[in-house]
Structure formats: C-alpha cells, structure tokens
N, CA, C and O atoms as a GROMACS GRO file, in nm:
protein
  608
    1MET      N    1  19.059   8.211  14.965
    1MET     CA    2  18.926   8.228  14.925
    1MET      C    3  18.899   8.098  14.937
    1MET      O    4  18.973   8.008  14.898
    2SER      N    5  18.763   8.079  15.005
    2SER     CA    6  18.660   7.939  14.990
    2SER      C    7  18.632   7.896  14.812
    2SER      O    8  18.576   7.948  14.716
    3ALA      N    9  18.696   7.791  14.838
    3ALA     CA   10  18.613   7.677  14.693
    3ALA      C   11  18.498   7.729  14.642
    3ALA      O   12  18.478   7.770  14.528
    4GLN      N   13  18.388   7.722  14.781
    4GLN     CA   14  18.244   7.740  14.754
    4GLN      C   15  18.184   7.878  14.680
    4GLN      O   16  18.082   7.892  14.612
    5LEU      N   17  18.314   8.002  14.731
    5LEU     CA   18  18.279   8.103  14.704
    5LEU      C   19  18.328   8.174  14.589
    5LEU      O   20  18.447   8.204  14.583
    6ARG      N   21  18.229   8.211  14.478
    6ARG     CA   22  18.327   8.234  14.399
    6ARG      C   23  18.321   8.384  14.329
    6ARG      O   24  18.212   8.422  14.372
    7PRO      N   25  18.359   8.467  14.265
    7PRO     CA   26  18.365   8.623  14.250
    7PRO      C   27  18.290   8.568  14.068
    7PRO      O   28  18.298   8.454  14.023
    8TYR      N   29  18.234   8.668  14.011
    8TYR     CA   30  18.157   8.667  13.914
    8TYR      C   31  18.187   8.847  13.887
    8TYR      O   32  18.124   8.934  13.946
    9LYS      N   33  18.281   8.870  13.799
    9LYS     CA   34  18.320   8.997  13.740
    9LYS      C   35  18.311   9.049  13.901
    9LYS      O   36  18.344   8.978  13.996
   10ALA      N   37  18.263   9.176  13.912
   10ALA     CA   38  18.295   9.289  14.037
   10ALA      C   39  18.253   9.208  14.149
   10ALA      O   40  18.298   9.235  14.260
   11PHE      N   41  18.174   9.116  14.133
   11PHE     CA   42  18.108   9.048  14.240
   11PHE      C   43  18.126   8.964  14.342
   11PHE      O   44  18.202   8.877  14.299
   12PHE      N   45  18.100   8.943  14.449
   12PHE     CA   46  18.162   8.842  14.544
   12PHE      C   47  18.071   8.831  14.617
   12PHE      O   48  18.000   8.922  14.660
   13PRO      N   49  18.060   8.695  14.641
   13PRO     CA   50  17.889   8.668  14.746
   13PRO      C   51  17.932   8.693  14.873
   13PRO      O   52  18.020   8.627  14.928
   14GLN      N   53  17.852   8.818  14.940
   14GLN     CA   54  17.846   8.827  15.101
   14GLN      C   55  17.759   8.757  15.180
   14GLN      O   56  17.640   8.748  15.151
   15ILE      N   57  17.817   8.695  15.301
   15ILE     CA   58  17.766   8.628  15.342
   15ILE      C   59  17.774   8.650  15.508
   15ILE      O   60  17.872   8.681  15.577
   16GLY      N   61  17.636   8.625  15.545
   16GLY     CA   62  17.582   8.642  15.711
   16GLY      C   63  17.696   8.582  15.803
   16GLY      O   64  17.809   8.551  15.764
   17LEU      N   65  17.637   8.569  15.960
   17LEU     CA   66  17.705   8.507  16.036
   17LEU      C   67  17.610   8.403  16.089
   17LEU      O   68  17.489   8.408  16.112
   18ARG      N   69  17.712   8.294  16.105
   18ARG     CA   70  17.667   8.116  16.143
   18ARG      C   71  17.555   8.093  16.007
   18ARG      O   72  17.434   8.072  16.014
   19VAL      N   73  17.631   8.105  15.895
   19VAL     CA   74  17.611   8.047  15.789
   19VAL      C   75  17.676   7.928  15.779
   19VAL      O   76  17.790   7.915  15.825
   20MET      N   77  17.613   7.832  15.721
   20MET     CA   78  17.673   7.706  15.681
   20MET      C   79  17.647   7.656  15.512
   20MET      O   80  17.537   7.635  15.462
   21ILE      N   81  17.761   7.645  15.454
   21ILE     CA   82  17.742   7.593  15.314
   21ILE      C   83  17.841   7.499  15.313
   21ILE      O   84  17.954   7.516  15.358
   22ASP      N   85  17.798   7.397  15.261
   22ASP     CA   86  17.823   7.286  15.262
   22ASP      C   87  17.932   7.281  15.144
   22ASP      O   88  17.914   7.370  15.062
   23ALA      N   89  18.065   7.180  15.112
   23ALA     CA   90  18.147   7.201  15.079
   23ALA      C   91  18.154   7.134  14.952
   23ALA      O   92  18.259   7.115  14.891
   24SER      N   93  18.039   7.099  14.914
   24SER     CA   94  18.040   7.060  14.774
   24SER      C   95  17.929   7.151  14.681
   24SER      O   96  17.909   7.145  14.560
   25SER      N   97  17.869   7.231  14.776
   25SER     CA   98  17.798   7.385  14.700
   25SER      C   99  17.849   7.435  14.680
   25SER      O  100  17.947   7.452  14.753
   26VAL      N  101  17.833   7.513  14.553
   26VAL     CA  102  17.889   7.686  14.524
   26VAL      C  103  17.824   7.781  14.501
   26VAL      O  104  17.719   7.759  14.441
   27VAL      N  105  17.858   7.934  14.541
   27VAL     CA  106  17.813   8.018  14.544
   27VAL      C  107  17.887   8.127  14.470
   27VAL      O  108  18.008   8.150  14.476
   28ILE      N  109  17.783   8.201  14.388
   28ILE     CA  110  17.868   8.273  14.280
   28ILE      C  111  17.843   8.433  14.302
   28ILE      O  112  17.747   8.486  14.358
   29GLY      N  113  17.961   8.497  14.239
   29GLY     CA  114  17.847   8.648  14.234
   29GLY      C  115  17.795   8.722  14.331
   29GLY      O  116  17.813   8.708  14.452
   30ASP      N  117  17.728   8.804  14.275
   30ASP     CA  118  17.649   8.908  14.372
   30ASP      C  119  17.481   8.808  14.431
   30ASP      O  120  17.365   8.798  14.388
   31VAL      N  121  17.574   8.741  14.569
   31VAL     CA  122  17.467   8.657  14.663
   31VAL      C  123  17.470   8.737  14.749
   31VAL      O  124  17.579   8.790  14.769
   32ARG      N  125  17.394   8.765  14.805
   32ARG     CA  126  17.380   8.806  14.932
   32ARG      C  127  17.269   8.725  15.073
   32ARG      O  128  17.146   8.726  15.079
   33ILE      N  129  17.371   8.660  15.176
   33ILE     CA  130  17.345   8.573  15.261
   33ILE      C  131  17.311   8.599  15.353
   33ILE      O  132  17.406   8.597  15.431
   34ALA      N  133  17.168   8.644  15.428
   34ALA     CA  134  17.165   8.677  15.585
   34ALA      C  135  17.249   8.591  15.670
   34ALA      O  136  17.329   8.512  15.620
   35ASP      N  137  17.232   8.606  15.826
   35ASP     CA  138  17.252   8.557  15.929
   35ASP      C  139  17.190   8.395  15.963
   35ASP      O  140  17.073   8.386  16.003
   36ASP      N  141  17.264   8.286  15.947
   36ASP     CA  142  17.190   8.211  16.030
   36ASP      C  143  17.111   8.114  15.901
   36ASP      O  144  17.004   8.062  15.933
   37VAL      N  145  17.155   8.095  15.779
   37VAL     CA  146  17.138   8.045  15.684
   37VAL      C  147  17.203   7.922  15.652
   37VAL      O  148  17.320   7.919  15.691
   38SER      N  149  17.152   7.798  15.580
   38SER     CA  150  17.207   7.663  15.563
   38SER      C  151  17.241   7.667  15.400
   38SER      O  152  17.162   7.743  15.344
   39VAL      N  153  17.312   7.622  15.332
   39VAL     CA  154  17.297   7.553  15.227
   39VAL      C  155  17.357   7.393  15.213
   39VAL      O  156  17.465   7.356  15.260
   40TRP      N  157  17.306   7.348  15.173
   40TRP     CA  158  17.315   7.216  15.171
   40TRP      C  159  17.396   7.104  15.072
   40TRP      O  160  17.439   7.157  14.969
   41PRO      N  161  17.414   7.015  15.078
   41PRO     CA  162  17.526   6.961  14.966
   41PRO      C  163  17.470   6.967  14.819
   41PRO      O  164  17.356   6.920  14.814
   42LEU      N  165  17.517   7.009  14.700
   42LEU     CA  166  17.515   7.031  14.597
   42LEU      C  167  17.370   7.163  14.535
   42LEU      O  168  17.287   7.158  14.444
   43VAL      N  169  17.394   7.242  14.617
   43VAL     CA  170  17.310   7.355  14.591
   43VAL      C  171  17.459   7.411  14.519
   43VAL      O  172  17.578   7.414  14.549
   44ALA      N  173  17.360   7.460  14.390
   44ALA     CA  174  17.414   7.618  14.303
   44ALA      C  175  17.330   7.741  14.297
   44ALA      O  176  17.212   7.750  14.261
   45ILE      N  177  17.420   7.845  14.343
   45ILE     CA  178  17.348   7.961  14.366
   45ILE      C  179  17.360   8.066  14.266
   45ILE      O  180  17.450   8.136  14.312
   46ARG      N  181  17.330   8.106  14.179
   46ARG     CA  182  17.439   8.208  14.083
   46ARG      C  183  17.408   8.312  14.080
   46ARG      O  184  17.296   8.319  14.029
   47GLY      N  185  17.446   8.406  14.107
   47GLY     CA  186  17.404   8.600  14.045
   47GLY      C  187  17.504   8.629  13.994
   47GLY      O  188  17.610   8.678  14.033
   48ASP      N  189  17.460   8.593  13.894
   48ASP     CA  190  17.567   8.605  13.733
   48ASP      C  191  17.550   8.743  13.666
   48ASP      O  192  17.637   8.829  13.653
   49VAL      N  193  17.406   8.749  13.621
   49VAL     CA  194  17.331   8.894  13.539
   49VAL      C  195  17.186   8.977  13.606
   49VAL      O  196  17.091   9.032  13.550
   50ASN      N  197  17.227   8.951  13.783
   50ASN     CA  198  17.142   8.961  13.850
   50ASN      C  199  17.123   8.922  13.965
   50ASN      O  200  17.129   8.799  13.968
   51TYR      N  201  17.098   8.977  14.088
   51TYR     CA  202  17.139   8.928  14.209
   51TYR      C  203  17.021   8.847  14.275
   51TYR      O  204  16.904   8.829  14.241
   52VAL      N  205  17.106   8.801  14.395
   52VAL     CA  206  16.975   8.645  14.477
   52VAL      C  207  17.054   8.690  14.624
   52VAL      O  208  17.170   8.690  14.666
   53SER      N  209  16.915   8.730  14.675
   53SER     CA  210  16.883   8.754  14.832
   53SER      C  211  16.856   8.650  14.906
   53SER      O  212  16.754   8.598  14.861
   54ILE      N  213  16.902   8.584  15.015
   54ILE     CA  214  16.853   8.479  15.076
   54ILE      C  215  16.785   8.545  15.223
   54ILE      O  216  16.846   8.651  15.230
   55GLY      N  217  16.729   8.542  15.295
   55GLY     CA  218  16.665   8.595  15.421
   55GLY      C  219  16.723   8.492  15.512
   55GLY      O  220  16.761   8.378  15.485
   56GLN      N  221  16.721   8.595  15.699
   56GLN     CA  222  16.752   8.520  15.788
   56GLN      C  223  16.715   8.384  15.805
   56GLN      O  224  16.615   8.350  15.741
   57ARG      N  225  16.783   8.276  15.892
   57ARG     CA  226  16.677   8.161  15.899
   57ARG      C  227  16.610   8.025  15.798
   57ARG      O  228  16.544   7.927  15.832
   58SER      N  229  16.667   8.077  15.640
   58SER     CA  230  16.618   8.039  15.617
   58SER      C  231  16.724   7.931  15.553
   58SER      O  232  16.840   7.957  15.585
   59ASN      N  233  16.709   7.822  15.475
   59ASN     CA  234  16.728   7.686  15.422
   59ASN      C  235  16.742   7.639  15.279
   59ASN      O  236  16.637   7.613  15.220
   60ILE      N  237  16.847   7.625  15.219
   60ILE     CA  238  16.860   7.546  15.080
   60ILE      C  239  16.875   7.410  15.090
   60ILE      O  240  16.988   7.384  15.131
   61GLN      N  241  16.823   7.334  15.074
   61GLN     CA  242  16.869   7.180  15.065
   61GLN      C  243  16.851   7.104  14.904
   61GLN      O  244  16.783   7.127  14.804
   62ASP      N  245  16.962   6.995  14.946
   62ASP     CA  246  17.028   6.938  14.863
   62ASP      C  247  16.957   6.958  14.720
   62ASP      O  248  16.836   6.954  14.695
   63GLY      N  249  17.069   6.980  14.631
   63GLY     CA  250  17.056   7.005  14.491
   63GLY      C  251  16.985   7.063  14.440
   63GLY      O  252  16.910   7.007  14.361
   64SER      N  253  16.975   7.207  14.462
   64SER     CA  254  16.849   7.294  14.485
   64SER      C  255  16.948   7.402  14.311
   64SER      O  256  17.052   7.360  14.260
   65VAL      N  257  16.908   7.474  14.283
   65VAL     CA  258  16.953   7.548  14.185
   65VAL      C  259  16.840   7.674  14.167
   65VAL      O  260  16.722   7.689  14.135
   66LEU      N  261  16.967   7.761  14.212
   66LEU     CA  262  16.892   7.916  14.240
   66LEU      C  263  16.965   8.025  14.122
   66LEU      O  264  17.081   8.066  14.132
   67HIS      N  265  16.876   8.059  14.018
   67HIS     CA  266  16.955   8.139  13.951
   67HIS      C  267  16.856   8.269  13.904
   67HIS      O  268  16.742   8.266  13.951
   68VAL      N  269  16.888   8.377  13.818
   68VAL     CA  270  16.838   8.514  13.821
   68VAL      C  271  16.817   8.491  13.665
   68VAL      O  272  16.860   8.404  13.590
   69THR      N  273  16.728   8.611  13.641
   69THR     CA  274  16.684   8.676  13.475
   69THR      C  275  16.812   8.828  13.483
   69THR      O  276  16.863   8.899  13.569
   70HIS      N  277  16.814   8.814  13.355
   70HIS     CA  278  16.907   8.901  13.314
   70HIS      C  279  16.813   9.057  13.246
   70HIS      O  280  16.710   9.057  13.179
   71LYS      N  281  16.889   9.166  13.289
   71LYS     CA  282  16.838   9.272  13.236
   71LYS      C  283  16.803   9.295  13.125
   71LYS      O  284  16.903   9.262  13.061
   72SER      N  285  16.703   9.342  13.027
   72SER     CA  286  16.681   9.391  12.906
   72SER      C  287  16.601   9.469  12.863
   72SER      O  288  16.509   9.518  12.929
   73SER      N  289  16.628   9.493  12.733
   73SER     CA  290  16.479   9.623  12.736
   73SER      C  291  16.334   9.600  12.738
   73SER      O  292  16.242   9.682  12.737
   74TYR      N  293  16.332   9.438  12.743
   74TYR     CA  294  16.218   9.426  12.786
   74TYR      C  295  16.124   9.399  12.915
   74TYR      O  296  16.006   9.381  12.944
   75LYS      N  297  16.273   9.410  12.985
   75LYS     CA  298  16.231   9.441  13.160
   75LYS      C  299  16.391   9.436  13.199
   75LYS      O  300  16.481   9.354  13.185
   76PRO      N  301  16.379   9.584  13.260
   76PRO     CA  302  16.501   9.686  13.224
   76PRO      C  303  16.536   9.607  13.378
   76PRO      O  304  16.654   9.575  13.391
   77GLU      N  305  16.455   9.578  13.476
   77GLU     CA  306  16.548   9.554  13.574
   77GLU      C  307  16.599   9.417  13.587
   77GLU      O  308  16.685   9.377  13.665
   78GLY      N  309  16.545   9.365  13.515
   78GLY     CA  310  16.572   9.191  13.478
   78GLY      C  311  16.456   9.138  13.606
   78GLY      O  312  16.368   9.195  13.671
   79ASN      N  313  16.513   8.994  13.601
   79ASN     CA  314  16.441   8.976  13.734
   79ASN      C  315  16.551   8.858  13.811
   79ASN      O  316  16.608   8.756  13.771
   80PRO      N  317  16.543   8.958  13.984
   80PRO     CA  318  16.651   8.880  14.095
   80PRO      C  319  16.592   8.782  14.131
   80PRO      O  320  16.487   8.747  14.078
   81LEU      N  321  16.667   8.701  14.255
   81LEU     CA  322  16.575   8.610  14.310
   81LEU      C  323  16.581   8.638  14.462
   81LEU      O  324  16.683   8.620  14.528
   82ILE      N  325  16.471   8.681  14.511
   82ILE     CA  326  16.470   8.728  14.641
   82ILE      C  327  16.420   8.612  14.709
   82ILE      O  328  16.349   8.537  14.641
   83ILE      N  329  16.438   8.584  14.815
   83ILE     CA  330  16.377   8.440  14.936
   83ILE      C  331  16.364   8.523  15.037
   83ILE      O  332  16.437   8.622  15.044
   84GLY      N  333  16.268   8.495  15.134
   84GLY     CA  334  16.265   8.608  15.244
   84GLY      C  335  16.330   8.494  15.374
   84GLY      O  336  16.400   8.393  15.370
   85GLU      N  337  16.274   8.560  15.464
   85GLU     CA  338  16.313   8.526  15.610
   85GLU      C  339  16.237   8.378  15.640
   85GLU      O  340  16.117   8.366  15.616
   86ASP      N  341  16.316   8.271  15.694
   86ASP     CA  342  16.237   8.138  15.750
   86ASP      C  343  16.190   8.058  15.654
   86ASP      O  344  16.098   7.978  15.672
   87VAL      N  345  16.253   8.076  15.546
   87VAL     CA  346  16.224   7.988  15.402
   87VAL      C  347  16.304   7.874  15.385
   87VAL      O  348  16.428   7.869  15.390
   88THR      N  349  16.213   7.766  15.362
   88THR     CA  350  16.267   7.647  15.375
   88THR      C  351  16.241   7.611  15.192
   88THR      O  352  16.129   7.632  15.143
   89VAL      N  353  16.346   7.563  15.114
   89VAL     CA  354  16.353   7.527  14.960
   89VAL      C  355  16.384   7.417  14.960
   89VAL      O  356  16.505   7.397  14.969
   90GLY      N  357  16.282   7.279  14.950
   90GLY     CA  358  16.362   7.153  14.958
   90GLY      C  359  16.380   7.140  14.843
   90GLY      O  360  16.345   7.212  14.749
   91HIS      N  361  16.471   6.987  14.846
   91HIS     CA  362  16.547   6.892  14.777
   91HIS      C  363  16.490   6.920  14.633
   91HIS      O  364  16.371   6.934  14.604
   92LYS      N  365  16.623   6.926  14.531
   92LYS     CA  366  16.594   6.959  14.413
   92LYS      C  367  16.483   7.041  14.364
   92LYS      O  368  16.384   7.002  14.302
   93VAL      N  369  16.509   7.147  14.397
   93VAL     CA  370  16.395   7.259  14.369
   93VAL      C  371  16.466   7.372  14.278
   93VAL      O  372  16.577   7.413  14.313
   94MET      N  373  16.415   7.414  14.182
   94MET     CA  374  16.472   7.512  14.099
   94MET      C  375  16.399   7.670  14.127
   94MET      O  376  16.282   7.703  14.146
   95LEU      N  377  16.473   7.714  14.123
   95LEU     CA  378  16.398   7.867  14.177
   95LEU      C  379  16.514   7.962  14.046
   95LEU      O  380  16.634   7.950  14.025
   96HIS      N  381  16.417   8.046  13.987
   96HIS     CA  382  16.477   8.129  13.885
   96HIS      C  383  16.414   8.275  13.855
   96HIS      O  384  16.345   8.309  13.759
   97GLY      N  385  16.449   8.334  13.943
   97GLY     CA  386  16.430   8.479  13.852
   97GLY      C  387  16.283   8.504  13.970
   97GLY      O  388  16.199   8.578  13.920
   98CYS      N  389  16.257   8.466  14.074
   98CYS     CA  390  16.130   8.500  14.180
   98CYS      C  391  16.125   8.564  14.304
   98CYS      O  392  16.231   8.594  14.359
   99THR      N  393  16.005   8.593  14.361
   99THR     CA  394  16.054   8.631  14.466
   99THR      C  395  15.967   8.574  14.569
   99THR      O  396  15.848   8.549  14.547
  100ILE      N  397  16.036   8.549  14.700
  100ILE     CA  398  15.905   8.434  14.765
  100ILE      C  399  15.906   8.508  14.924
  100ILE      O  400  16.015   8.543  14.969
  101GLY      N  401  15.833   8.522  14.970
  101GLY     CA  402  15.794   8.553  15.084
  101GLY      C  403  15.864   8.502  15.199
  101GLY      O  404  15.961   8.427  15.188
  102ASN      N  405  15.805   8.552  15.340
  102ASN     CA  406  15.872   8.498  15.458
  102ASN      C  407  15.738   8.393  15.540
  102ASN      O  408  15.618   8.401  15.566
  103ARG      N  409  15.868   8.282  15.557
  103ARG     CA  410  15.807   8.150  15.592
  103ARG      C  411  15.714   8.081  15.482
  103ARG      O  412  15.592   8.069  15.491
  104VAL      N  413  15.781   8.044  15.393
  104VAL     CA  414  15.736   8.008  15.300
  104VAL      C  415  15.803   7.826  15.293
  104VAL      O  416  15.918   7.793  15.322
  105LEU      N  417  15.715   7.752  15.257
  105LEU     CA  418  15.767   7.638  15.238
  105LEU      C  419  15.752   7.561  15.034
  105LEU      O  420  15.668   7.531  14.948
  106VAL      N  421  15.862   7.565  15.053
  106VAL     CA  422  15.893   7.532  14.846
  106VAL      C  423  15.927   7.356  14.844
  106VAL      O  424  16.042   7.313  14.844
  107GLY      N  425  15.830   7.286  14.844
  107GLY     CA  426  15.848   7.126  14.818
  107GLY      C  427  15.944   7.108  14.710
  107GLY      O  428  15.984   7.178  14.616
  108MET      N  429  15.969   6.982  14.759
  108MET     CA  430  16.092   6.873  14.675
  108MET      C  431  16.072   6.900  14.529
  108MET      O  432  15.952   6.890  14.503
  109GLY      N  433  16.111   6.917  14.472
  109GLY     CA  434  16.141   6.903  14.369
  109GLY      C  435  16.024   7.025  14.285
  109GLY      O  436  15.956   6.991  14.188
  110SER      N  437  16.020   7.121  14.326
  110SER     CA  438  15.930   7.242  14.243
  110SER      C  439  16.051   7.370  14.146
  110SER      O  440  16.168   7.408  14.149
  111ILE      N  441  15.924   7.391  14.070
  111ILE     CA  442  16.001   7.476  13.973
  111ILE      C  443  15.927   7.639  14.016
  111ILE      O  444  15.804   7.643  14.022
  112LEU      N  445  15.977   7.718  14.033
  112LEU     CA  446  15.918   7.837  14.024
  112LEU      C  447  15.984   7.924  13.938
  112LEU      O  448  16.107   7.932  13.945
  113LEU      N  449  15.910   8.003  13.842
  113LEU     CA  450  15.992   8.054  13.700
  113LEU      C  451  16.019   8.173  13.718
  113LEU      O  452  16.023   8.215  13.834
  114ASP      N  453  16.048   8.275  13.586
  114ASP     CA  454  16.080   8.426  13.615
  114ASP      C  455  15.970   8.414  13.672
  114ASP      O  456  15.882   8.329  13.674
  115GLY      N  457  15.996   8.570  13.745
  115GLY     CA  458  15.821   8.686  13.789
  115GLY      C  459  15.778   8.631  13.883
  115GLY      O  460  15.706   8.714  13.938
  116VAL      N  461  15.775   8.522  13.951
  116VAL     CA  462  15.661   8.441  14.029
  116VAL      C  463  15.682   8.509  14.165
  116VAL      O  464  15.799   8.518  14.201
  117VAL      N  465  15.587   8.557  14.246
  117VAL     CA  466  15.543   8.625  14.382
  117VAL      C  467  15.479   8.520  14.458
  117VAL      O  468  15.373   8.470  14.421
  118VAL      N  469  15.555   8.476  14.587
  118VAL     CA  470  15.510   8.388  14.663
  118VAL      C  471  15.502   8.498  14.790
  118VAL      O  472  15.581   8.581  14.835
  119GLY      N  473  15.351   8.454  14.827
  119GLY     CA  474  15.357   8.602  14.900
  119GLY      C  475  15.379   8.517  15.065
  119GLY      O  476  15.376   8.394  15.062
  120ASP      N  477  15.402   8.588  15.202
  120ASP     CA  478  15.380   8.519  15.288
  120ASP      C  479  15.309   8.368  15.369
  120ASP      O  480  15.189   8.348  15.354
  121ASP      N  481  15.356   8.314  15.417
  121ASP     CA  482  15.313   8.148  15.471
  121ASP      C  483  15.251   8.096  15.356
  121ASP      O  484  15.134   8.059  15.367
  122VAL      N  485  15.294   8.088  15.273
  122VAL     CA  486  15.231   7.970  15.140
  122VAL      C  487  15.370   7.850  15.142
  122VAL      O  488  15.493   7.858  15.144
  123MET      N  489  15.256   7.731  15.139
  123MET     CA  490  15.308   7.554  15.135
  123MET      C  491  15.320   7.565  15.013
  123MET      O  492  15.232   7.642  14.975
  124ILE      N  493  15.405   7.517  14.898
  124ILE     CA  494  15.381   7.489  14.776
  124ILE      C  495  15.471   7.349  14.779
  124ILE      O  496  15.590   7.333  14.803
  125GLY      N  497  15.332   7.221  14.735
  125GLY     CA  498  15.382   7.058  14.708
  125GLY      C  499  15.427   7.029  14.634
  125GLY      O  500  15.384   7.053  14.521
  126ALA      N  501  15.536   6.962  14.658
  126ALA     CA  502  15.621   6.917  14.602
  126ALA      C  503  15.600   6.876  14.469
  126ALA      O  504  15.493   6.814  14.469
  127GLY      N  505  15.647   6.879  14.354
  127GLY     CA  506  15.685   6.850  14.227
  127GLY      C  507  15.606   6.953  14.170
  127GLY      O  508  15.567   6.911  14.061
  128SER      N  509  15.550   7.101  14.198
  128SER     CA  510  15.451   7.159  14.168
  128SER      C  511  15.559   7.233  14.103
  128SER      O  512  15.670   7.257  14.149
  129LEU      N  513  15.483   7.285  13.919
  129LEU     CA  514  15.546   7.366  13.866
  129LEU      C  515  15.501   7.495  13.886
  129LEU      O  516  15.389   7.495  13.834
  130VAL      N  517  15.532   7.645  13.948
  130VAL     CA  518  15.462   7.772  13.910
  130VAL      C  519  15.519   7.867  13.798
  130VAL      O  520  15.628   7.924  13.797
  131PRO      N  521  15.433   7.870  13.720
  131PRO     CA  522  15.449   7.953  13.572
  131PRO      C  523  15.499   8.091  13.615
  131PRO      O  524  15.496   8.152  13.722
  132GLN      N  525  15.556   8.123  13.473
  132GLN     CA  526  15.567   8.267  13.458
  132GLN      C  527  15.500   8.376  13.507
  132GLN      O  528  15.384   8.364  13.469
  133ASN      N  529  15.519   8.509  13.593
  133ASN     CA  530  15.461   8.610  13.667
  133ASN      C  531  15.391   8.550  13.704
  133ASN      O  532  15.288   8.610  13.674
  134LYS      N  533  15.341   8.392  13.796
  134LYS     CA  534  15.199   8.378  13.851
  134LYS      C  535  15.229   8.431  14.002
  134LYS      O  536  15.343   8.449  14.047
  135GLN      N  537  15.102   8.455  14.076
  135GLN     CA  538  15.112   8.569  14.225
  135GLN      C  539  15.043   8.446  14.259
  135GLN      O  540  14.940   8.408  14.203
  136LEU      N  541  15.122   8.366  14.382
  136LEU     CA  542  15.058   8.330  14.485
  136LEU      C  543  15.032   8.390  14.627
  136LEU      O  544  15.114   8.407  14.718
  137GLU      N  545  14.951   8.406  14.625
  137GLU     CA  546  14.805   8.438  14.795
  137GLU      C  547  14.891   8.401  14.902
  137GLU      O  548  14.939   8.288  14.909
  138SER      N  549  14.921   8.520  15.018
  138SER     CA  550  14.916   8.428  15.137
  138SER      C  551  14.833   8.358  15.220
  138SER      O  552  14.710   8.365  15.229
  139GLY      N  553  14.934   8.269  15.300
  139GLY     CA  554  14.840   8.181  15.309
  139GLY      C  555  14.769   8.044  15.244
  139GLY      O  556  14.696   7.960  15.296
  140TYR      N  557  14.795   8.051  15.180
  140TYR     CA  558  14.742   7.905  15.124
  140TYR      C  559  14.831   7.817  15.059
  140TYR      O  560  14.937   7.856  15.010
  141LEU      N  561  14.777   7.651  15.055
  141LEU     CA  562  14.896   7.545  15.061
  141LEU      C  563  14.838   7.603  14.896
  141LEU      O  564  14.748   7.686  14.882
  142TYR      N  565  14.938   7.519  14.752
  142TYR     CA  566  14.957   7.546  14.637
  142TYR      C  567  15.012   7.405  14.576
  142TYR      O  568  15.102   7.341  14.629
  143PHE      N  569  14.958   7.374  14.479
  143PHE     CA  570  15.010   7.211  14.424
  143PHE      C  571  14.931   7.210  14.297
  143PHE      O  572  14.827   7.270  14.271
  144GLY      N  573  15.008   7.122  14.219
  144GLY     CA  574  15.026   7.072  14.096
  144GLY      C  575  15.110   7.115  13.980
  144GLY      O  576  15.217   7.174  14.000
  145ASN      N  577  15.068   7.089  13.858
  145ASN     CA  578  15.122   7.113  13.734
  145ASN      C  579  15.008   7.126  13.630
  145ASN      O  580  14.921   7.051  13.586
  146PRO      N  581  15.052   7.269  13.607
  146PRO     CA  582  15.048   7.416  13.703
  146PRO      C  583  14.990   7.423  13.808
  146PRO      O  584  14.876   7.377  13.817
  147VAL      N  585  15.047   7.477  13.905
  147VAL     CA  586  14.992   7.494  14.077
  147VAL      C  587  14.872   7.559  14.036
  147VAL      O  588  14.830   7.617  13.936
  148LYS      N  589  14.828   7.524  14.165
  148LYS     CA  590  14.659   7.554  14.165
  148LYS      C  591  14.683   7.563  14.335
  148LYS      O  592  14.739   7.489  14.416
  149GLN      N  593  14.577   7.755  14.354
  149GLN     CA  594  14.503   7.692  14.511
  149GLN      C  595  14.431   7.596  14.567
  149GLN      O  596  14.318   7.562  14.532
  150ILE      N  597  14.521   7.534  14.688
  150ILE     CA  598  14.419   7.394  14.699
  150ILE      C  599  14.346   7.442  14.867
  150ILE      O  600  14.232   7.405  14.894
  151ARG      N  601  14.428   7.526  14.970
  151ARG     CA  602  14.316   7.519  15.103
  151ARG      C  603  14.422   7.662  15.134
  151ARG      O  604  14.523   7.711  15.083
  152PRO      N  605  14.306   7.698  15.277
  152PRO     CA  606  14.438   7.808  15.355
  152PRO      C  607  14.462   7.692  15.434
  152PRO      O  608  14.550   7.694  15.520
   0.00000   0.00000   0.00000
C-alpha cells in the first residue's frame, strides 16, 4: 500500500487512470479521484466523515486541504466535497464540504466553506473567502472577503 493512500474505517481511496499524487501528499478514506488528475506536494485530502470526489483532468496544487462535513440531525447528508472536471485548485486553498462545477479556477489561498456551490466556468480570485452556503453563479469572476461577483 502506498503511504499517500490511507484507509479510514472501511473506506480506501479509489484512484483513476494516469493520476499523479505527489509522495508528500496524503489521500485518506472515502476519496474518489477520476482519470488524469494531479495532486501536487503537501496536499491533504480527507474523506473521513463524508466523501470527496474529484473530476477528470482537475489539479490540486501545493499545500491545499480538502475536507468534508459530517452527517447530523441538522443536515442528514452532511456536506461531501465534490469537484467537477477541468478544475484548478490553486496553492494553499482550503475546500470544506462544498460543490465546485466544471472548468473552475480557485485562486491561491482561497477558502470555500460548508455548503458553497460554485457553478461552471467560474474564476475565484486569490485570497477570497466564500462564506457558508453561498452560491456562485456560472460564468463570473468572484473576488474578496467575503467574495463578491465582479464581472462576467
């Protein structure tokens, strides 16, 4: 077993074809990584209390942390982390229990909190904070703390 891929309870990461995971990164538990994905140095992807799904041709850059939200009476399904296809997650990004569409760029150092939904073809500027349960409409640039729609 690779040191980068670790089980959690009954779950073991599912890895597609032609996936690159740097030796300094760790993928734990219920994580589903599609074909042609790259995970760069010092990334942590943890599917412990829900699942993480990363779509084809996406890349997770250095130092990012990807996590989920547990299931509860308040939110029975919790918040999995779902990343679409052709997504770039910049350096030192924090993604927590959110859904990201296809062809999205999440700028360096950005934070996306529980329940966030990002539409397709979105750019999120570096250092942005996307607050809990915020929805970002497809086709726009967003930036700021808290994030604001800037332009198409």
